[in-house]
N, CA and C atoms as an extended XYZ file, in Angstrom:
375
Properties=species:S:1:pos:R:3:atomname:S:1:resname:S:1:resid:I:1 pbc="F F F"
N       -32.119       -5.975       95.618 N   MET     1
C       -31.019       -6.622       96.320 CA  MET     1
C       -31.336       -6.700       97.807 C   MET     1
N       -31.120       -7.859       98.351 N   ARG     2
C       -31.358       -8.031       99.782 CA  ARG     2
C       -30.239       -7.403      100.598 C   ARG     2
N       -30.586       -6.970      101.778 N   ASN     3
C       -29.621       -6.358      102.682 CA  ASN     3
C       -29.013       -7.459      103.541 C   ASN     3
N       -28.100       -8.235      102.967 N   ARG     4
C       -27.531       -9.400      103.614 CA  ARG     4
C       -26.069       -9.158      103.970 C   ARG     4
N       -25.681       -9.575      105.147 N   VAL     5
C       -24.283       -9.457      105.568 CA  VAL     5
C       -23.529      -10.675      105.053 C   VAL     5
N       -22.397      -10.450      104.406 N   ILE     6
C       -21.560      -11.567      103.978 CA  ILE     6
C       -20.416      -11.718      104.960 C   ILE     6
N       -19.801      -12.873      104.955 N   GLY     7
C       -18.693      -13.139      105.859 CA  GLY     7
C       -19.022      -14.270      106.808 C   GLY     7
N       -18.061      -14.613      107.622 N   GLN     8
C       -18.180      -15.697      108.592 CA  GLN     8
C       -17.589      -15.235      109.919 C   GLN     8
N       -17.824      -16.026      110.949 N   THR     9
C       -17.259      -15.699      112.258 CA  THR     9
C       -16.092      -16.606      112.640 C   THR     9
N       -15.794      -17.627      111.837 N   ALA    10
C       -14.655      -18.508      112.110 CA  ALA    10
C       -13.941      -18.829      110.803 C   ALA    10
N       -12.622      -18.706      110.824 N   TRP    11
C       -11.797      -18.954      109.649 CA  TRP    11
C       -10.558      -19.736      110.062 C   TRP    11
N       -10.064      -20.591      109.168 N   VAL    12
C        -8.787      -21.276      109.352 CA  VAL    12
C        -7.939      -21.013      108.113 C   VAL    12
N        -6.730      -20.533      108.332 N   VAL    13
C        -5.766      -20.348      107.248 CA  VAL    13
C        -4.672      -21.382      107.498 C   VAL    13
N        -4.612      -22.393      106.649 N   ALA    14
C        -3.679      -23.498      106.861 CA  ALA    14
C        -2.469      -23.376      105.941 C   ALA    14
N        -1.445      -24.120      106.266 N   ASP    15
C        -0.270      -24.281      105.412 CA  ASP    15
C         0.457      -22.977      105.130 C   ASP    15
N         0.807      -22.267      106.166 N   ASP    16
C         1.636      -21.073      106.023 CA  ASP    16
C         3.070      -21.414      106.405 C   ASP    16
N         3.998      -20.599      105.969 N   HIS    17
C         5.418      -20.822      106.246 CA  HIS    17
C         6.119      -19.474      106.318 C   HIS    17
N         6.880      -19.268      107.362 N   LEU    18
C         7.663      -18.045      107.514 CA  LEU    18
C         9.131      -18.408      107.324 C   LEU    18
N         9.779      -17.932      106.240 N   PRO    19
C        11.153      -18.343      105.958 CA  PRO    19
C        12.129      -17.885      107.037 C   PRO    19
N        13.189      -18.675      107.215 N   ALA    20
C        14.212      -18.350      108.213 CA  ALA    20
C        15.137      -17.242      107.730 C   ALA    20
N        15.207      -17.046      106.427 N   TRP    21
C        16.094      -16.031      105.867 CA  TRP    21
C        15.403      -15.376      104.684 C   TRP    21
N        15.966      -14.257      104.273 N   SER    22
C        15.388      -13.496      103.177 CA  SER    22
C        16.377      -13.403      102.028 C   SER    22
N        15.872      -13.181      100.844 N   ASN    23
C        16.701      -13.121       99.653 CA  ASN    23
C        17.056      -11.685       99.273 C   ASN    23
N        17.107      -10.798      100.219 N   GLY    24
C        17.420       -9.407       99.936 CA  GLY    24
C        17.423       -8.600      101.216 C   GLY    24
N        17.610       -7.283      101.104 N   PRO    25
C        17.694       -6.438      102.296 CA  PRO    25
C        16.331       -6.207      102.942 C   PRO    25
N        16.294       -6.224      104.286 N   PRO    26
C        15.039       -5.890      104.960 CA  PRO    26
C        14.797       -4.388      104.892 C   PRO    26
N        13.630       -3.878      105.061 N   PRO    27
C        12.414       -4.660      105.291 CA  PRO    27
C        11.705       -5.048      104.004 C   PRO    27
N        12.191       -4.588      102.841 N   GLU    28
C        11.469       -4.801      101.589 CA  GLU    28
C        11.272       -6.264      101.248 C   GLU    28
N        12.244       -7.098      101.558 N   THR    29
C        12.158       -8.490      101.127 CA  THR    29
C        11.925       -9.475      102.259 C   THR    29
N        11.526       -8.991      103.391 N   ILE    30
C        11.130       -9.901      104.462 CA  ILE    30
C         9.771      -10.464      104.087 C   ILE    30
N         9.538      -11.718      104.399 N   GLY    31
C         8.265      -12.346      104.050 CA  GLY    31
C         7.072      -11.510      104.478 C   GLY    31
N         6.087      -11.481      103.622 N   HIS    32
C         4.852      -10.733      103.890 CA  HIS    32
C         3.786      -11.746      104.276 C   HIS    32
N         3.406      -11.774      105.514 N   GLU    33
C         2.398      -12.702      106.025 CA  GLU    33
C         1.291      -11.872      106.641 C   GLU    33
N         0.182      -11.746      105.961 N   SER    34
C        -0.877      -10.895      106.497 CA  SER    34
C        -2.246      -11.465      106.180 C   SER    34
N        -3.229      -10.949      106.871 N   VAL    35
C        -4.629      -11.231      106.561 CA  VAL    35
C        -5.353       -9.896      106.491 C   VAL    35
N        -6.066       -9.700      105.417 N   SER    36
C        -6.890       -8.506      105.269 CA  SER    36
C        -8.307       -8.897      105.654 C   SER    36
N        -8.908       -8.135      106.554 N   MET    37
C       -10.218       -8.506      107.086 CA  MET    37
C       -11.179       -7.329      107.054 C   MET    37
N       -12.076       -7.285      106.087 N   PRO    38
C       -13.125       -6.262      106.138 CA  PRO    38
C       -14.263       -6.704      107.048 C   PRO    38
N       -14.715       -5.804      107.899 N   ALA    39
C       -15.920       -6.044      108.702 CA  ALA    39
C       -17.093       -5.759      107.770 C   ALA    39
N       -17.890       -6.759      107.471 N   THR    40
C       -18.884       -6.643      106.408 CA  THR    40
C       -20.253       -6.190      106.881 C   THR    40
N       -20.434       -6.038      108.168 N   GLY    41
C       -21.760       -5.686      108.674 CA  GLY    41
C       -21.849       -4.287      109.240 C   GLY    41
N       -22.912       -4.072      109.965 N   GLU    42
C       -23.209       -2.753      110.534 CA  GLU    42
C       -22.769       -2.621      111.991 C   GLU    42
N       -22.040       -3.614      112.506 N   VAL    43
C       -21.551       -3.556      113.888 CA  VAL    43
C       -20.028       -3.673      113.881 C   VAL    43
N       -19.408       -3.203      114.933 N   TRP    44
C       -17.964       -3.343      115.077 CA  TRP    44
C       -17.637       -4.825      115.226 C   TRP    44
N       -16.493       -5.235      114.697 N   ALA    45
C       -16.082       -6.633      114.767 CA  ALA    45
C       -14.878       -6.756      115.697 C   ALA    45
N       -15.016       -7.576      116.710 N   TYR    46
C       -13.924       -7.911      117.617 CA  TYR    46
C       -13.341       -9.229      117.116 C   TYR    46
N       -12.045       -9.246      116.811 N   VAL    47
C       -11.420      -10.403      116.177 CA  VAL    47
C       -10.264      -10.910      117.039 C   VAL    47
N       -10.145      -12.240      117.127 N   GLU    48
C        -9.025      -12.892      117.805 CA  GLU    48
C        -8.357      -13.846      116.821 C   GLU    48
N        -7.025      -13.834      116.811 N   MET    49
C        -6.282      -14.726      115.924 CA  MET    49
C        -5.249      -15.485      116.741 C   MET    49
N        -5.258      -16.808      116.592 N   GLN    50
C        -4.289      -17.656      117.269 CA  GLN    50
C        -3.503      -18.420      116.211 C   GLN    50
N        -2.248      -18.724      116.511 N   THR    51
C        -1.362      -19.346      115.536 CA  THR    51
C        -0.845      -20.679      116.059 C   THR    51
N        -1.497      -21.798      115.675 N   PRO    52
C        -0.972      -23.114      116.036 CA  PRO    52
C         0.338      -23.397      115.304 C   PRO    52
N         1.247      -24.070      115.999 N   LEU    53
C         2.558      -24.418      115.448 CA  LEU    53
C         2.713      -25.933      115.460 C   LEU    53
N         3.578      -26.491      114.614 N   PRO    54
C         3.685      -27.950      114.533 CA  PRO    54
C         4.402      -28.605      115.709 C   PRO    54
N         5.236      -27.864      116.436 N   ASP    55
C         6.081      -28.504      117.437 CA  ASP    55
C         6.043      -27.859      118.823 C   ASP    55
N         5.046      -27.002      119.056 N   ARG    56
C         4.937      -26.377      120.381 CA  ARG    56
C         3.553      -25.759      120.536 C   ARG    56
N         3.312      -25.189      121.704 N   ASP    57
C         2.021      -24.555      121.951 CA  ASP    57
C         1.792      -23.388      120.993 C   ASP    57
N         0.527      -23.045      120.746 N   PRO    58
C         0.210      -21.934      119.837 CA  PRO    58
C         0.808      -20.611      120.300 C   PRO    58
N         1.046      -19.745      119.340 N   VAL    59
C         1.534      -18.396      119.602 CA  VAL    59
C         0.335      -17.470      119.709 C   VAL    59
N         0.409      -16.647      120.728 N   GLY    60
C        -0.514      -15.532      120.857 CA  GLY    60
C        -1.969      -15.866      121.069 C   GLY    60
N        -2.625      -14.842      121.310 N   LEU    61
C        -4.022      -14.645      121.002 CA  LEU    61
C        -4.021      -13.178      120.617 C   LEU    61
N        -3.833      -12.927      119.330 N   TYR    62
C        -3.771      -11.556      118.834 CA  TYR    62
C        -5.188      -11.016      118.755 C   TYR    62
N        -5.390       -9.836      119.256 N   ARG    63
C        -6.730       -9.236      119.275 CA  ARG    63
C        -6.732       -7.930      118.501 C   ARG    63
N        -7.824       -7.693      117.793 N   MET    64
C        -8.006       -6.412      117.110 CA  MET    64
C        -9.492       -6.114      116.994 C   MET    64
N        -9.798       -4.850      116.869 N   THR    65
C       -11.176       -4.393      116.716 CA  THR    65
C       -11.280       -3.624      115.412 C   THR    65
N       -12.355       -3.887      114.691 N   MET    66
C       -12.563       -3.218      113.410 CA  MET    66
C       -13.890       -2.479      113.425 C   MET    66
N       -13.854       -1.246      112.984 N   ALA    67
C       -15.083       -0.461      112.870 CA  ALA    67
C       -15.983       -1.085      111.804 C   ALA    67
N       -17.254       -0.891      111.946 N   ARG    68
C       -18.209       -1.466      110.986 CA  ARG    68
C       -17.897       -0.985      109.574 C   ARG    68
N       -17.952       -1.905      108.662 N   ARG    69
C       -17.712       -1.663      107.237 CA  ARG    69
C       -16.303       -1.150      106.931 C   ARG    69
N       -15.380       -1.309      107.863 N   TYR    70
C       -13.981       -0.916      107.638 CA  TYR    70
C       -13.125       -2.167      107.528 C   TYR    70
N       -11.894       -1.981      107.091 N   CYS    71
C       -10.982       -3.099      106.884 CA  CYS    71
C        -9.738       -2.920      107.754 C   CYS    71
N        -9.233       -4.021      108.276 N   ARG    72
C        -7.954       -4.023      109.006 CA  ARG    72
C        -7.058       -5.067      108.371 C   ARG    72
N        -5.771       -4.847      108.495 N   GLN    73
C        -4.816       -5.824      108.026 CA  GLN    73
C        -3.989       -6.282      109.209 C   GLN    73
N        -3.971       -7.580      109.437 N   GLY    74
C        -3.182       -8.157      110.515 CA  GLY    74
C        -1.904       -8.746      109.952 C   GLY    74
N        -0.766       -8.174      110.324 N   HIS    75
C         0.524       -8.665      109.831 CA  HIS    75
C         1.027       -9.734      110.784 C   HIS    75
N         0.995      -10.974      110.332 N   ARG    76
C         1.360      -12.085      111.198 CA  ARG    76
C         2.858      -12.170      111.437 C   ARG    76
N         3.692      -11.642      110.541 N   ASN    77
C         5.140      -11.716      110.756 CA  ASN    77
C         5.703      -10.447      111.394 C   ASN    77
N         4.868       -9.502      111.739 N   ASP    78
C         5.293       -8.275      112.417 CA  ASP    78
C         4.373       -8.063      113.618 C   ASP    78
N         4.623       -8.807      114.685 N   PRO    79
C         3.654       -8.829      115.774 CA  PRO    79
C         3.650       -7.612      116.684 C   PRO    79
N         4.588       -6.680      116.506 N   GLY    80
C         4.622       -5.527      117.408 CA  GLY    80
C         5.003       -5.971      118.803 C   GLY    80
N         4.107       -5.785      119.768 N   ASP    81
C         4.399       -6.148      121.156 CA  ASP    81
C         3.921       -7.559      121.498 C   ASP    81
N         3.485       -8.324      120.507 N   ARG    82
C         3.019       -9.690      120.749 CA  ARG    82
C         4.152      -10.679      120.508 C   ARG    82
N         3.954      -11.897      120.965 N   GLU    83
C         4.943      -12.946      120.734 CA  GLU    83
C         5.049      -13.230      119.232 C   GLU    83
N         6.278      -13.255      118.684 N   PRO    84
C         6.416      -13.473      117.241 CA  PRO    84
C         6.229      -14.937      116.851 C   PRO    84
N         5.875      -15.148      115.603 N   ILE    85
C         5.826      -16.487      115.031 CA  ILE    85
C         7.268      -16.891      114.739 C   ILE    85
N         7.686      -18.092      115.166 N   PRO    86
C         9.067      -18.510      114.900 CA  PRO    86
C         9.345      -18.602      113.397 C   PRO    86
N        10.511      -18.125      112.988 N   LYS    87
C        10.907      -18.197      111.580 CA  LYS    87
C        11.432      -19.589      111.255 C   LYS    87
N        11.332      -19.946      109.995 N   GLY    88
C        11.884      -21.203      109.524 CA  GLY    88
C        10.965      -22.390      109.678 C   GLY    88
N         9.689      -22.161      109.813 N   GLY    89
C         8.773      -23.280      109.976 CA  GLY    89
C         7.363      -22.953      109.534 C   GLY    89
N         6.553      -23.972      109.565 N   GLY    90
C         5.164      -23.822      109.172 CA  GLY    90
C         4.283      -23.415      110.339 C   GLY    90
N         3.124      -22.919      110.019 N   TYR    91
C         2.133      -22.556      111.025 CA  TYR    91
C         0.779      -22.416      110.355 C   TYR    91
N        -0.238      -22.279      111.145 N   SER    92
C        -1.594      -22.017      110.665 CA  SER    92
C        -2.148      -20.851      111.459 C   SER    92
N        -3.307      -20.368      111.058 N   SER    93
C        -3.977      -19.301      111.809 CA  SER    93
C        -5.440      -19.670      111.993 C   SER    93
N        -5.917      -19.503      113.201 N   ILE    94
C        -7.337      -19.670      113.501 CA  ILE    94
C        -7.863      -18.291      113.858 C   ILE    94
N        -8.868      -17.843      113.125 N   ILE    95
C        -9.416      -16.500      113.304 CA  ILE    95
C       -10.866      -16.623      113.726 C   ILE    95
N       -11.186      -15.998      114.850 N   ARG    96
C       -12.567      -15.980      115.344 CA  ARG    96
C       -13.014      -14.534      115.472 C   ARG    96
N       -14.212      -14.267      114.981 N   ALA    97
C       -14.751      -12.908      115.036 CA  ALA    97
C       -16.116      -12.951      115.704 C   ALA    97
N       -16.466      -11.878      116.379 N   TYR    98
C       -17.752      -11.801      117.063 CA  TYR    98
C       -18.794      -11.081      116.216 C   TYR    98
N       -18.449      -10.843      114.952 N   ALA    99
C       -19.362      -10.334      113.930 CA  ALA    99
C       -18.792      -10.831      112.603 C   ALA    99
N       -19.610      -10.987      111.576 N   PRO   100
C       -19.098      -11.527      110.316 CA  PRO   100
C       -17.997      -10.653      109.700 C   PRO   100
N       -16.930      -11.325      109.273 N   VAL   101
C       -15.844      -10.680      108.548 CA  VAL   101
C       -15.477      -11.570      107.363 C   VAL   101
N       -14.837      -10.993      106.380 N   ALA   102
C       -14.212      -11.761      105.306 CA  ALA   102
C       -12.721      -11.788      105.601 C   ALA   102
N       -12.041      -12.846      105.203 N   VAL   103
C       -10.610      -12.977      105.474 CA  VAL   103
C        -9.893      -13.299      104.168 C   VAL   103
N        -8.873      -12.518      103.846 N   GLN   104
C        -8.034      -12.792      102.681 CA  GLN   104
C        -6.591      -12.878      103.144 C   GLN   104
N        -6.043      -14.093      103.200 N   PRO   105
C        -4.635      -14.219      103.572 CA  PRO   105
C        -3.738      -13.968      102.365 C   PRO   105
N        -2.614      -13.329      102.603 N   THR   106
C        -1.590      -13.176      101.572 CA  THR   106
C        -0.239      -13.487      102.187 C   THR   106
N         0.647      -14.025      101.372 N   ARG   107
C         1.989      -14.315      101.867 CA  ARG   107
C         2.990      -14.176      100.742 C   ARG   107
N         4.187      -13.786      101.107 N   LEU   108
C         5.308      -13.703      100.180 CA  LEU   108
C         6.466      -14.453      100.812 C   LEU   108
N         6.865      -15.548      100.205 N   ASP   109
C         8.016      -16.308      100.684 CA  ASP   109
C         9.260      -15.706      100.049 C   ASP   109
N         9.954      -14.883      100.787 N   SER   110
C        11.125      -14.187      100.248 CA  SER   110
C        12.400      -15.020      100.340 C   SER   110
N        12.309      -16.213      100.901 N   GLY   111
C        13.480      -17.079      100.968 CA  GLY   111
C        13.890      -17.599       99.598 C   GLY   111
N        12.929      -17.758       98.694 N   GLN   112
C        13.197      -18.201       97.331 CA  GLN   112
C        12.527      -17.214       96.387 C   GLN   112
N        13.153      -16.063       96.190 N   LEU   113
C        12.534      -14.979       95.438 CA  LEU   113
C        11.999      -15.387       94.063 C   LEU   113
N        12.688      -16.251       93.285 N   PRO   114
C        12.118      -16.642       91.990 CA  PRO   114
C        10.787      -17.387       92.131 C   PRO   114
N        10.563      -18.007       93.284 N   ASN   115
C         9.329      -18.754       93.515 CA  ASN   115
C         8.338      -17.978       94.371 C   ASN   115
N         8.606      -16.709       94.614 N   ALA   116
C         7.748      -15.905       95.484 CA  ALA   116
C         6.327      -15.861       94.934 C   ALA   116
N         5.383      -15.901       95.849 N   HIS   117
C         3.982      -15.939       95.444 CA  HIS   117
C         3.135      -15.260       96.506 C   HIS   117
N         2.245      -14.412       96.074 N   ILE   118
C         1.236      -13.861       96.969 CA  ILE   118
C        -0.096      -14.356       96.444 C   ILE   118
N        -0.809      -15.102       97.251 N   GLY   119
C        -2.040      -15.715       96.778 CA  GLY   119
C        -3.285      -15.058       97.323 C   GLY   119
N        -4.236      -14.738       96.458 N   PRO   120
C        -5.504      -14.168       96.914 CA  PRO   120
C        -6.534      -15.249       97.205 C   PRO   120
N        -7.548      -14.875       97.929 N   MET   121
C        -8.669      -15.756       98.195 CA  MET   121
C        -9.929      -14.914       98.142 C   MET   121
N       -11.005      -15.477       97.653 N   THR   122
C       -12.259      -14.742       97.592 CA  THR   122
C       -13.316      -15.451       98.413 C   THR   122
N       -14.331      -14.734       98.771 N   LEU   123
C       -15.443      -15.288       99.540 CA  LEU   123
C       -16.665      -15.326       98.654 C   LEU   123
N       -17.254      -16.498       98.555 N   ARG   124
C       -18.474      -16.638       97.774 CA  ARG   124
C       -19.665      -16.393       98.668 C   ARG   124
N       -20.598      -15.613       98.191 N   GLU   125
C       -21.779      -15.266       98.977 CA  GLU   125
C       -22.727      -16.435       99.052 C   GLU   125
């Protein structure tokens, strides 16, 4: 087996939506909008995530650092001290890394609980 690093340094996650309301009590049923990002190489990964919106300037430039071969999860709907993504509308995410990472977006639309879906994505080597 070759010692090859998998992953990319640029990712786009399109067609996301953060519901304006939830179908149950918070925090359990608030929409889950996250990206799981394993750093796949032998160096630390510095990652920046920006969120373009359909009707205004992008939100944030969220920054995080990941130790080599470790994983971080970026919660897009729980920004902490960063500017939040507006609820009730669509958005996308542009992720840039300074070392290869894999990106798996997941989301739960809690506004319509019977239609709730968390979708996985895989990376082909």
